[in-house]
N, CA, C and O atoms as a printed pandas DataFrame, in Angstrom:
     atom_number atom_name residue_name chain_id  residue_number  x_coord  y_coord  z_coord
0              1         N          MET        A               1  -12.213    2.548  -45.231
1              2        CA          MET        A               1  -13.138    1.876  -44.447
2              3         C          MET        A               1  -13.597    2.815  -43.284
3              4         O          MET        A               1  -14.781    3.090  -43.092
4              5         N          GLY        A               2  -12.564    3.282  -42.525
5              6        CA          GLY        A               2  -12.923    4.180  -41.409
6              7         C          GLY        A               2  -13.113    5.606  -41.771
7              8         O          GLY        A               2  -12.630    6.040  -42.817
8              9         N          ARG        A               3  -13.794    6.360  -40.959
9             10        CA          ARG        A               3  -14.089    7.735  -41.334
10            11         C          ARG        A               3  -13.013    8.639  -40.597
11            12         O          ARG        A               3  -12.937    8.645  -39.368
12            13         N          GLY        A               4  -12.262    9.332  -41.332
13            14        CA          GLY        A               4  -11.221   10.155  -40.755
14            15         C          GLY        A               4  -11.844   11.455  -40.122
15            16         O          GLY        A               4  -12.411   12.264  -40.857
16            17         N          GLY        A               5  -11.753   11.644  -38.890
17            18        CA          GLY        A               5  -12.189   12.911  -38.218
18            19         C          GLY        A               5  -13.690   13.019  -38.171
19            20         O          GLY        A               5  -14.173   14.074  -37.759
20            21         N          GLY        A               6  -14.462   12.053  -38.545
21            22        CA          GLY        A               6  -15.864   12.214  -38.512
22            23         C          GLY        A               6  -16.393   11.853  -37.085
23            24         O          GLY        A               6  -15.688   11.268  -36.262
24            25         N          MET        A               7  -17.652   12.232  -36.855
25            26        CA          MET        A               7  -18.228   12.000  -35.512
26            27         C          MET        A               7  -18.644   10.563  -35.185
27            28         O          MET        A               7  -18.929   10.185  -34.049
28            29         N          GLY        A               8  -18.653    9.796  -36.279
29            30        CA          GLY        A               8  -19.091    8.444  -36.062
30            31         C          GLY        A               8  -20.646    8.308  -35.967
31            32         O          GLY        A               8  -21.392    9.271  -36.143
32            33         N          ASN        A               9  -21.031    7.197  -35.711
33            34        CA          ASN        A               9  -22.439    6.840  -35.501
34            35         C          ASN        A               9  -22.914    7.640  -34.295
35            36         O          ASN        A               9  -22.257    7.599  -33.255
36            37         N          PRO        A              10  -24.028    8.366  -34.386
37            38        CA          PRO        A              10  -24.596    9.142  -33.279
38            39         C          PRO        A              10  -24.993    8.244  -32.083
39            40         O          PRO        A              10  -24.915    8.665  -30.928
40            41         N          VAL        A              11  -25.428    6.971  -32.391
41            42        CA          VAL        A              11  -25.847    6.091  -31.312
42            43         C          VAL        A              11  -24.609    5.695  -30.538
43            44         O          VAL        A              11  -24.624    5.660  -29.308
44            45         N          ASN        A              12  -23.473    5.379  -31.296
45            46        CA          ASN        A              12  -22.293    4.930  -30.653
46            47         C          ASN        A              12  -21.654    6.062  -29.755
47            48         O          ASN        A              12  -21.107    5.808  -28.681
48            49         N          VAL        A              13  -21.770    7.356  -30.295
49            50        CA          VAL        A              13  -21.312    8.421  -29.647
50            51         C          VAL        A              13  -22.114    8.645  -28.344
51            52         O          VAL        A              13  -21.508    8.921  -27.309
52            53         N          GLY        A              14  -23.442    8.536  -28.367
53            54        CA          GLY        A              14  -24.296    8.598  -27.165
54            55         C          GLY        A              14  -24.014    7.574  -26.207
55            56         O          GLY        A              14  -24.074    7.824  -25.003
56            57         N          ILE        A              15  -23.691    6.361  -26.673
57            58        CA          ILE        A              15  -23.309    5.223  -25.736
58            59         C          ILE        A              15  -21.994    5.540  -24.996
59            60         O          ILE        A              15  -21.837    5.283  -23.803
60            61         N          ALA        A              16  -21.060    6.116  -25.779
61            62        CA          ALA        A              16  -19.728    6.421  -25.220
62            63         C          ALA        A              16  -19.904    7.557  -24.188
63            64         O          ALA        A              16  -19.344    7.509  -23.093
64            65         N          VAL        A              17  -20.703    8.585  -24.570
65            66        CA          VAL        A              17  -20.927    9.728  -23.618
66            67         C          VAL        A              17  -21.619    9.113  -22.365
67            68         O          VAL        A              17  -21.191    9.425  -21.254
68            69         N          GLN        A              18  -22.637    8.282  -22.486
69            70        CA          GLN        A              18  -23.288    7.775  -21.322
70            71         C          GLN        A              18  -22.278    6.906  -20.457
71            72         O          GLN        A              18  -22.286    6.987  -19.229
72            73         N          ALA        A              19  -21.480    6.142  -21.090
73            74        CA          ALA        A              19  -20.441    5.280  -20.399
74            75         C          ALA        A              19  -19.556    6.269  -19.667
75            76         O          ALA        A              19  -19.309    6.077  -18.476
76            77         N          ASP        A              20  -19.073    7.304  -20.304
77            78        CA          ASP        A              20  -18.171    8.254  -19.623
78            79         C          ASP        A              20  -18.732    8.856  -18.428
79            80         O          ASP        A              20  -18.072    8.919  -17.390
80            81         N          TRP        A              21  -19.965    9.319  -18.524
81            82        CA          TRP        A              21  -20.632    9.887  -17.345
82            83         C          TRP        A              21  -20.766    8.871  -16.219
83            84         O          TRP        A              21  -20.525    9.177  -15.051
84            85         N          GLU        A              22  -21.170    7.611  -16.609
85            86        CA          GLU        A              22  -21.212    6.555  -15.499
86            87         C          GLU        A              22  -19.863    6.335  -14.872
87            88         O          GLU        A              22  -19.766    6.218  -13.650
88            89         N          ASN        A              23  -18.779    6.274  -15.697
89            90        CA          ASN        A              23  -17.471    6.139  -15.145
90            91         C          ASN        A              23  -17.084    7.290  -14.205
91            92         O          ASN        A              23  -16.434    7.059  -13.186
92            93         N          ARG        A              24  -17.484    8.542  -14.544
93            94        CA          ARG        A              24  -17.151    9.762  -13.794
94            95         C          ARG        A              24  -17.900    9.701  -12.556
95            96         O          ARG        A              24  -17.351   10.063  -11.515
96            97         N          GLU        A              25  -19.140    9.267  -12.558
97            98        CA          GLU        A              25  -20.020    9.111  -11.419
98            99         C          GLU        A              25  -19.440    8.107  -10.407
99           100         O          GLU        A              25  -19.434    8.338   -9.198
100          101         N          PHE        A              26  -18.953    6.986  -10.958
101          102        CA          PHE        A              26  -18.398    5.867  -10.223
102          103         C          PHE        A              26  -17.174    6.401   -9.484
103          104         O          PHE        A              26  -17.054    6.259   -8.268
104          105         N          ILE        A              27  -16.266    7.020  -10.246
105          106        CA          ILE        A              27  -15.041    7.543   -9.659
106          107         C          ILE        A              27  -15.288    8.559   -8.593
107          108         O          ILE        A              27  -14.640    8.593   -7.547
108          109         N          SER        A              28  -16.313    9.441   -8.918
109          110        CA          SER        A              28  -16.774   10.453   -7.896
110          111         C          SER        A              28  -17.187    9.755   -6.535
111          112         O          SER        A              28  -16.771   10.158   -5.448
112          113         N          ASN        A              29  -18.016    8.706   -6.679
113          114        CA          ASN        A              29  -18.413    7.996   -5.478
114          115         C          ASN        A              29  -17.335    7.341   -4.801
115          116         O          ASN        A              29  -17.313    7.340   -3.570
116          117         N          ILE        A              30  -16.415    6.769   -5.491
117          118        CA          ILE        A              30  -15.268    6.113   -4.899
118          119         C          ILE        A              30  -14.409    7.211   -4.145
119          120         O          ILE        A              30  -14.001    6.959   -3.011
120          121         N          SER        A              31  -14.141    8.365   -4.723
121          122        CA          SER        A              31  -13.510    9.427   -4.089
122          123         C          SER        A              31  -14.166    9.900   -2.834
123          124         O          SER        A              31  -13.508   10.087   -1.811
124          125         N          LEU        A              32  -15.431   10.092   -2.898
125          126        CA          LEU        A              32  -16.209   10.548   -1.815
126          127         C          LEU        A              32  -16.076    9.512   -0.604
127          128         O          LEU        A              32  -15.896    9.911    0.547
128          129         N          ASN        A              33  -16.164    8.304   -0.897
129          130        CA          ASN        A              33  -16.131    7.210    0.090
130          131         C          ASN        A              33  -14.744    7.128    0.691
131          132         O          ASN        A              33  -14.596    6.912    1.894
132          133         N          VAL        A              34  -13.707    7.303   -0.153
133          134        CA          VAL        A              34  -12.352    7.256    0.351
134          135         C          VAL        A              34  -12.147    8.465    1.349
135          136         O          VAL        A              34  -11.531    8.292    2.400
136          137         N          ARG        A              35  -12.668    9.671    1.003
137          138        CA          ARG        A              35  -12.520   10.841    1.901
138          139         C          ARG        A              35  -13.204   10.537    3.159
139          140         O          ARG        A              35  -12.656   10.803    4.228
140          141         N          ARG        A              36  -14.432    9.967    3.104
141          142        CA          ARG        A              36  -15.174    9.575    4.321
142          143         C          ARG        A              36  -14.386    8.667    5.170
143          144         O          ARG        A              36  -14.266    8.869    6.378
144          145         N          LEU        A              37  -13.849    7.677    4.564
145          146        CA          LEU        A              37  -13.051    6.711    5.346
146          147         C          LEU        A              37  -11.853    7.346    6.010
147          148         O          LEU        A              37  -11.504    7.020    7.145
148          149         N          PHE        A              38  -11.217    8.273    5.277
149          150        CA          PHE        A              38  -10.096    8.973    5.799
150          151         C          PHE        A              38  -10.392    9.759    6.966
151          152         O          PHE        A              38   -9.663    9.770    7.958
152          153         N          ASP        A              39  -11.590   10.498    6.839
153          154        CA          ASP        A              39  -12.046   11.280    7.953
154          155         C          ASP        A              39  -12.393   10.465    9.180
155          156         O          ASP        A              39  -12.108   10.861   10.310
156          157         N          PHE        A              40  -13.001    9.341    8.944
157          158        CA          PHE        A              40  -13.400    8.381   10.000
158          159         C          PHE        A              40  -12.058    7.895   10.715
159          160         O          PHE        A              40  -12.011    7.828   11.943
160          161         N          LEU        A              41  -11.098    7.597   10.008
161          162        CA          LEU        A              41   -9.839    7.107   10.529
162          163         C          LEU        A              41   -9.087    8.201   11.329
163          164         O          LEU        A              41   -8.429    7.919   12.330
164          165         N          LEU        A              42   -9.211    9.457   10.851
165          166        CA          LEU        A              42   -8.590   10.590   11.678
166          167         C          LEU        A              42   -9.366   10.738   12.961
167          168         O          LEU        A              42   -8.718   10.932   13.990
168          169         N          ARG        A              43  -10.624   10.673   13.014
169          170        CA          ARG        A              43  -11.320   10.805   14.204
170          171         C          ARG        A              43  -11.133    9.682   15.093
171          172         O          ARG        A              43  -11.041    9.857   16.307
172          173         N          PHE        A              44  -11.067    8.446   14.519
173          174        CA          PHE        A              44  -10.718    7.221   15.345
174          175         C          PHE        A              44   -9.408    7.290   15.981
175          176         O          PHE        A              44   -9.248    6.934   17.149
176          177         N          GLU        A              45   -8.464    7.739   15.247
177          178        CA          GLU        A              45   -7.053    7.866   15.855
178          179         C          GLU        A              45   -7.102    8.867   16.993
179          180         O          GLU        A              45   -6.599    8.569   18.076
180          181         N          ALA        A              46   -7.673   10.013   16.801
181          182        CA          ALA        A              46   -7.735   11.033   17.861
182          183         C          ALA        A              46   -8.469   10.517   19.079
183          184         O          ALA        A              46   -8.019   10.760   20.199
184          185         N          THR        A              47   -9.592    9.808   18.912
185          186        CA          THR        A              47  -10.322    9.254   19.997
186          187         C          THR        A              47   -9.490    8.219   20.670
187          188         O          THR        A              47   -9.356    8.237   21.893
188          189         N          THR        A              48   -8.931    7.325   19.927
189          190        CA          THR        A              48   -8.066    6.220   20.543
190          191         C          THR        A              48   -6.861    6.746   21.269
191          192         O          THR        A              48   -6.526    6.235   22.338
192          193         N          LYS        A              49   -6.182    7.760   20.729
193          194        CA          LYS        A              49   -5.069    8.347   21.463
194          195         C          LYS        A              49   -5.514    8.920   22.805
195          196         O          LYS        A              49   -4.830    8.754   23.815
196          197         N          SER        A              50   -6.628    9.574   22.811
197          198        CA          SER        A              50   -7.135   10.276   23.977
198          199         C          SER        A              50   -7.451    9.192   25.024
199          200         O          SER        A              50   -7.009    9.289   26.169
200          201         N          LYS        A              51   -8.209    8.167   24.632
201          202        CA          LYS        A              51   -8.572    7.120   25.526
202          203         C          LYS        A              51   -7.367    6.340   26.080
203          204         O          LYS        A              51   -7.321    5.961   27.251
204          205         N          LEU        A              52   -6.410    6.123   25.192
205          206        CA          LEU        A              52   -5.220    5.384   25.624
206          207         C          LEU        A              52   -4.345    6.316   26.654
207          208         O          LEU        A              52   -3.772    5.797   27.612
208          209         N          ALA        A              53   -4.288    7.546   26.428
209          210        CA          ALA        A              53   -3.566    8.458   27.338
210          211         C          ALA        A              53   -4.335    8.405   28.741
211          212         O          ALA        A              53   -3.705    8.348   29.797
212          213         N          SER        A              54   -5.620    8.425   28.694
213          214        CA          SER        A              54   -6.453    8.340   29.932
214          215         C          SER        A              54   -6.080    7.006   30.637
215          216         O          SER        A              54   -5.747    7.007   31.822
216          217         N          LEU        A              55   -6.134    5.977   29.969
217          218        CA          LEU        A              55   -5.799    4.671   30.533
218          219         C          LEU        A              55   -4.456    4.572   31.107
219          220         O          LEU        A              55   -4.224    3.985   32.164
220          221         N          ASN        A              56   -3.530    5.193   30.349
221          222        CA          ASN        A              56   -2.120    5.247   30.809
222          223         C          ASN        A              56   -1.958    5.976   32.139
223          224         O          ASN        A              56   -1.213    5.561   33.027
224          225         N          GLU        A              57   -2.667    7.042   32.227
225          226        CA          GLU        A              57   -2.681    7.821   33.529
226          227         C          GLU        A              57   -3.221    6.972   34.671
227          228         O          GLU        A              57   -2.632    6.899   35.749
228          229         N          LYS        A              58   -4.362    6.330   34.406
229          230        CA          LYS        A              58   -4.920    5.464   35.458
230          231         C          LYS        A              58   -3.961    4.332   35.777
231          232         O          LYS        A              58   -3.833    4.004   36.957
232          233         N          LEU        A              59   -3.270    3.702   34.823
233          234        CA          LEU        A              59   -2.376    2.690   35.121
234          235         C          LEU        A              59   -1.152    3.226   35.893
235          236         O          LEU        A              59   -0.658    2.529   36.779
236          237         N          ASP        A              60   -0.695    4.321   35.618
237          238        CA          ASP        A              60    0.366    4.932   36.418
238          239         C          ASP        A              60   -0.001    5.117   37.899
239          240         O          ASP        A              60    0.806    4.838   38.786
240          241         N          ILE        A              61   -1.220    5.589   38.150
241          242        CA          ILE        A              61   -1.730    5.754   39.489
242          243         C          ILE        A              61   -1.836    4.411   40.261
243          244         O          ILE        A              61   -1.495    4.292   41.438
244          245         N          LEU        A              62   -2.348    3.395   39.480
245          246        CA          LEU        A              62   -2.425    2.062   40.124
246          247         C          LEU        A              62   -1.076    1.527   40.400
247          248         O          LEU        A              62   -0.883    0.928   41.458
248          249         N          GLU        A              63   -0.077    1.699   39.496
249          250        CA          GLU        A              63    1.268    1.301   39.785
250          251         C          GLU        A              63    1.859    1.936   40.988
251          252         O          GLU        A              63    2.466    1.242   41.804
252          253         N          ARG        A              64    1.718    3.225   41.148
253          254        CA          ARG        A              64    2.184    3.894   42.288
254          255         C          ARG        A              64    1.553    3.400   43.672
255          256         O          ARG        A              64    2.213    3.318   44.708
256          257         N          LYS        A              65    0.272    3.099   43.573
257          258        CA          LYS        A              65   -0.511    2.571   44.789
258          259         C          LYS        A              65    0.015    1.219   45.082
259          260         O          LYS        A              65    0.145    0.872   46.256
260          261         N          LEU        A              66    0.343    0.394   44.060
261          262        CA          LEU        A              66    0.855   -0.966   44.232
262          263         C          LEU        A              66    2.210   -0.873   44.895
263          264         O          LEU        A              66    2.490   -1.609   45.842
264          265         N          GLU        A              67    3.054    0.017   44.413
265          266        CA          GLU        A              67    4.393    0.232   44.976
266          267         C          GLU        A              67    4.247    0.531   46.573
267          268         O          GLU        A              67    4.972   -0.023   47.398
268          269         N          VAL        A              68    3.307    1.397   46.893
269          270        CA          VAL        A              68    3.168    1.826   48.254
270          271         C          VAL        A              68    2.734    0.570   49.065
271          272         O          VAL        A              68    3.233    0.295   50.156
272          273         N          LEU        A              69    1.799   -0.152   48.475
273          274        CA          LEU        A              69    1.274   -1.340   49.251
274          275         C          LEU        A              69    2.437   -2.420   49.352
275          276         O          LEU        A              69    2.516   -3.102   50.375
276          277         N          GLU        A              70    3.281   -2.578   48.380
277          278        CA          GLU        A              70    4.420   -3.448   48.475
278          279         C          GLU        A              70    5.365   -3.027   49.543
279          280         O          GLU        A              70    5.894   -3.878   50.258
280          281         N          VAL        A              71    5.604   -1.769   49.687
281          282        CA          VAL        A              71    6.444   -1.269   50.731
282          283         C          VAL        A              71    5.863   -1.500   52.057
283          284         O          VAL        A              71    6.586   -1.835   52.996
284          285         N          GLN        A              72    4.574   -1.338   52.190
285          286        CA          GLN        A              72    3.834   -1.511   53.537
286          287         C          GLN        A              72    3.891   -2.989   53.889
287          288         O          GLN        A              72    4.120   -3.347   55.044
288          289         N          VAL        A              73    3.680   -3.865   52.876
289          290        CA          VAL        A              73    3.666   -5.333   53.174
290          291         C          VAL        A              73    5.128   -5.678   53.549
291          292         O          VAL        A              73    5.335   -6.408   54.519
292          293         N          SER        A              74    6.135   -5.185   52.824
293          294        CA          SER        A              74    7.473   -5.579   53.132
294          295         C          SER        A              74    7.897   -5.080   54.609
295          296         O          SER        A              74    8.560   -5.773   55.380
296          297         N          SER        A              75    7.447   -3.853   54.880
297          298        CA          SER        A              75    7.840   -3.431   56.257
298          299         C          SER        A              75    7.096   -4.197   57.404
299          300         O          SER        A              75    7.594   -4.398   58.512
300          301         N          ALA        A              76    5.828   -4.609   57.005
301          302        CA          ALA        A              76    5.070   -5.436   57.931
302          303         C          ALA        A              76    5.687   -6.801   58.230
303          304         O          ALA        A              76    5.652   -7.286   59.361
304          305         N          THR        A              77    6.241   -7.393   57.206
305          306        CA          THR        A              77    6.831   -8.674   57.316
306          307         C          THR        A              77    8.149   -8.566   58.005
307          308         O          THR        A              77    8.531   -9.505   58.702
308          309         N          THR        A              78    8.886   -7.469   57.860
309          310        CA          THR        A              78   10.253   -7.414   58.485
310          311         C          THR        A              78   10.017   -6.855   59.925
311          312         O          THR        A              78   10.887   -7.090   60.763
312          313         N          ASN        A              79    8.976   -6.175   60.263
313          314        CA          ASN        A              79    8.785   -5.442   61.532
314          315         C          ASN        A              79    7.308   -5.631   61.996
315          316         O          ASN        A              79    6.523   -4.682   62.006
316          317         N          PRO        A              80    6.968   -6.857   62.370
317          318        CA          PRO        A              80    5.547   -7.055   62.632
318          319         C          PRO        A              80    5.078   -6.317   63.995
319          320         O          PRO        A              80    3.871   -6.255   64.226
320          321         N          SER        A              81    5.927   -5.807   64.823
321          322        CA          SER        A              81    5.542   -5.183   65.964
322          323         C          SER        A              81    4.889   -3.823   65.758
323          324         O          SER        A              81    4.221   -3.295   66.647
324          325         N          VAL        A              82    5.108   -3.237   64.498
325          326        CA          VAL        A              82    4.428   -2.050   64.134
326          327         C          VAL        A              82    2.887   -2.121   64.080
327          328         O          VAL        A              82    2.181   -1.131   64.273
328          329         N          PHE        A              83    2.449   -3.248   63.828
329          330        CA          PHE        A              83    1.082   -3.512   63.639
330          331         C          PHE        A              83    0.345   -4.090   64.899
331          332         O          PHE        A              83   -0.852   -4.369   64.838
332          333         N          ASN        A              84    1.037   -4.253   65.968
333          334        CA          ASN        A              84    0.489   -4.739   67.180
334          335         C          ASN        A              84    0.019   -3.630   68.120
335          336         O          ASN        A              84   -0.478   -3.914   69.209
């Protein structure tokens, strides 16, 4: 019934080749988009780390200023004559 080692129907072979190329193109597009997503995520991570580091520095400065203000308020409440 089946052909041993034959090429088969040329139409079927053509359809199979066409389907194979379409699958390869699809896989290639998926791979390209995965690479683009990966590159975006790397850039996003770098940008986010940089911005978070900057915010952390600003927060540290604000915390130090707050500590100074707390000391000033504390000394003003315990020794009000300093401000008269």
